[in-house]
N, C-alpha and C positions, 0 to 999 in steps of 0.2 A: 664579809662583804663580797669577797671575790668568788666564793664557791657556791653560787646559787644553784648549780646543778645538783649538789648534794641536798640542799634544803628542799628542792623540788621533789627529789626522790623520797626523802623522809616523809614529806606531805603525802606523796602517793601511797606509801605504805600505810600511813594513818587512814587515808580515804578508803583503802581496801579493807579496813577493819582488822588489820594484823596488830596485835598488841606488841609494843616495843618500848624501849627506853634508850636514851642517848648517854654514852660514856665519852667524855671529852678529855684529851690529854692536856689541853691548855684552857685557860680562862679567856674570855673574850676581851679584846682590846679596842675594837671598833666602836666609835661613838654613835654610829648610825645602824639602823636595822632595815631590812627589806620587808615589804608587806607580807611576803610568804612566811617570814619568821614568826609573825604574829599569829599565824594559823596553826603552828606546830604546838601541840599541847603535851608532849611527852615529858616524863620525869628526866632530869639531867643529872648525871653524876660527874663531878669534876675530880679527876685524879690529881695527886700531888704533882705539880710541874717539876719540882726539884725536891730531892730527899731532905735537904736541910730546912725546907720550909715546913714540912710536916713529918719530922722523924718518928714521933710516937705513933702516928697513923700507919707509917710503913712498918714499924716494929710490930704493931698489933696485927697488921696484915700477914706478916711472916709467921707469927705465932699460930694463926689459924690456918694459913695455906700449907704450912709444913706437915700438917696432919692429913692433908688430902692425898688420895691414892696416887694421883699423877704428879705430885710435887717433885719427887726424886727425878723423874724423867725430864720434867720442865727445867729443873736446875741444871741437870747434865747437858741438855740441849743449849741452854743459855750459856753455860761455861764454854762449850764448844764454839758457840758463836763469838763469845767475848775474846777468846784466844786469837781469833782471826780479825776481830774488829775491836781493838782495845781503846774504846772511846768512852767518855762520860755518858754520852747519849745511850750507848748500849747498856750501860749499868743502870741508868735511870729507867729504861724500859722494863727491866726485870722488877725493879722496885714498884713501878706502876702496876705491873701484872699481879704482884702479890696483893696489893690493895684491891684491885679489881676482882681477883678470884675470891678474896675474903668477903667483899661487900656486895657482890651481885646477889639479888634475890634468888631463892631456890627454884622459882618457876621459870627461870631462863632456860631455853632449850637450844639456842644457837647464838653464836657470836658472828657478826658481820662487820668487817673492817673496810673503811674507805682509805685507800692508798696502800701500796704494797711494801712501803719501807717501814718507818717506825710504828705507825698504827697497827700494821699487820704483825709486827714483832710482839707487841703487847697482846694482841688478840691470840696469837699462837701460844705464847707461854701460859696465858690465862686458860685457854681451852684445854691445854694438857693437864693443868692442875685440876680443873673442874670436870674433866672427862666429857667435854662438850664438842660437838662438831663445829667447824668454823668455815667461813668463806670470805671472799674479798672482792673489792672493786678496784681496778688499777687504772691509772690515767696517763701521766706523762713524766714529770720529774721523778716520780717514784719508780718508774720502770728504767729510765735511761741514765739515772745516776746511782742505781743500786748495783751491787756485785752480783754476778751470775750465780755464784754458789748460794747466796742468800735467797734469791728468787727461786732457784731450783728446789731448795729444801722446803721452802714455804709451800710451793705448788704441790710438792709430794704429800704434805701434811693436810692441806685443806681439801674440802669437798669439791669446790668449784670456784671459778673466778670469772668475772665479767669485766670487759674493757671497752672503750668507746670508739676505737678505730680498727680497721682491718690491719693496718701496719702494726699496731700493738698486738693484735691476735697472732699474726705471723711470728713476731719476735718472741712472744711468750710460749707459743706452742713448741718452739724449738728447745725450750728449757724444761718443759713439763714431762713428767714420766708418762702421763696420759694426756695427749693433746686435746682430747674431748673435754677435759676439764675447763679449757679456756674458751669463753664464749663472747661473741660480738653483741654489744648492747648499746645502741646510741642513746644519748641523753634526750629525754623528752622535754617539750616545751608546752606550757599552758598558754595557748593563744588567746584565752579570754582576757589576759592582762593587757593585750595590745589593742589600741584603737583601730577601727576598720578604715577610717577616713584620714587622709593626709591634710595638713593645713592648706588652705586656699591662698596661695601667694604666687607672685610672678617668679619664674626661674631666674637664677642669678648666674651670670657668666664671667664675673670678675672685671667688667668694664666700668661699673658704677662704684665710685669710692664710698657712696652712701649705703650701698648694699653689697658688701664683699661676699665672695663665695665662702661658705662655712664648711670647714674640713674637720670632721670629728674622729676621735679615736678613744676607745674605752679599753683600759687595761692597766694592770699594775706597773709601776715604774721600776721594772726589773730588766736585766740584760736581755732575756730571751724575747722580750716584746719589741726590741729593736728601735727604741725611740731615738737613739742617737743617729741611726741610719735615716730615720724618717725626717728628723730635723735638718740633716744635711741635704736631703732631697727637696724639702720645702725651700731651703735657701737657694736652690737652683731655679726656682720658678722665675718667669720673666718679671722684671722690675716694674713693668707697667700693669701687672695683674693685681687686682685688689682681692685679698683673701684674709681669712681669720682661722687660726687653728685652735680648736677646743679639745682639751684633754680631760677625761674623767677617769679617776682611779687613784688608789692609794699608793704608798711608797714614798721614798725619799726623792723629792724632785729637784734638790739643789743643783746636782751636777747637770741636769737637763736644762734647767733655767739658765745656768751659767753658759752652757753650750749655745743656747738660743741667743744669749747676749753676744757671745763671741762671733756668731754667724750673722749678727745684725738683724735678727728677726724677732727679738723679744717683744716688740710692740704688736706683733701679729698673734702672739700666743696668749691663750687664756687657760691657766692651770686651775681647774675647779676642785680637785681633790676627790675623795670618795663621795658618791651620790647613791641614793637608793634607787630601786627599779623604776619607780614612777618618774624620777628625775632623769634617769638614763633614757627612758622611752621618749620623754619630752625633748631631750637633746638630740636623739635620732630624728625626730620629726622636724626639728628646726634646722638640721644640717643638710647640705647638698651632697656631700661625699663622706663615706666612712673609709678610714684607712687603718691598716695594721701591718706592721713590718716584722712579723715573727721570724725568728732565726734559731738555729741550733747553736747552743753555747759550747765552749771548749770542753766542759765537763759532761756534755751530753744532754743537759737540760734543754727542754723544748716545750712548746705548746702541744697538747694532745690533739686539739682541733683548731689549728691556726686559721 
């Protein structure tokens, strides 16, 4: 639900007539879908999320992958990575790469990964086994919470990388063996989804209790979105101002609802949960203000385009 920019890019590839298929590291958990998802017609391969869930599939993947010319190099690179990052996550990525290398159709000519952390690890190991070129799109958390050695070595192996901000480009070019590999590519928007006309209604200034100012925010309920900062700011609004805060987005909202109660503003807050694009656009049309309090977390996580 939250990564509509990727769905839009996939649709753009489809509209350009480029044959493709989607390989997913996880199964979907969202109960809603955006309209753009309905237009994507590609085949989708779901890799085992955890080895214990599909051990025989992983074993069959290993039996086939170990005969590939690039298997030994991929295994050695993974072992080198694992010694520096001894986590179950790193082990799972090699298992997923075994399955992906074994099951990809023979007509695949390139692997393209969204996100420079775990998806790029699977892409890298798979590409080595299959002897394929690969490339990547990097965004925010994947850049600023990854180790420099991991990003540096991936950049050395891939053909090229695109990322969505100049700050990201500057950061990654310092790590790349060839800075020309790192390219700035802003996310595109399909403006045909958006209505041209705004609703015809009187402006709201907070004086009329029957027509409170509507303050909208759209984002996941995670630390880097700064919703605790935002709630504290809303609590500082003048007591004689009439307002309503509407939040759209997924995540665990219990602590934010509790904070709103502690601040005495819970009656002003409307937590709507995940909504599809049509509902988000309608929410934007009915609001007076849009707010987002993005911040950089202690581990470096941040929004790519806050």
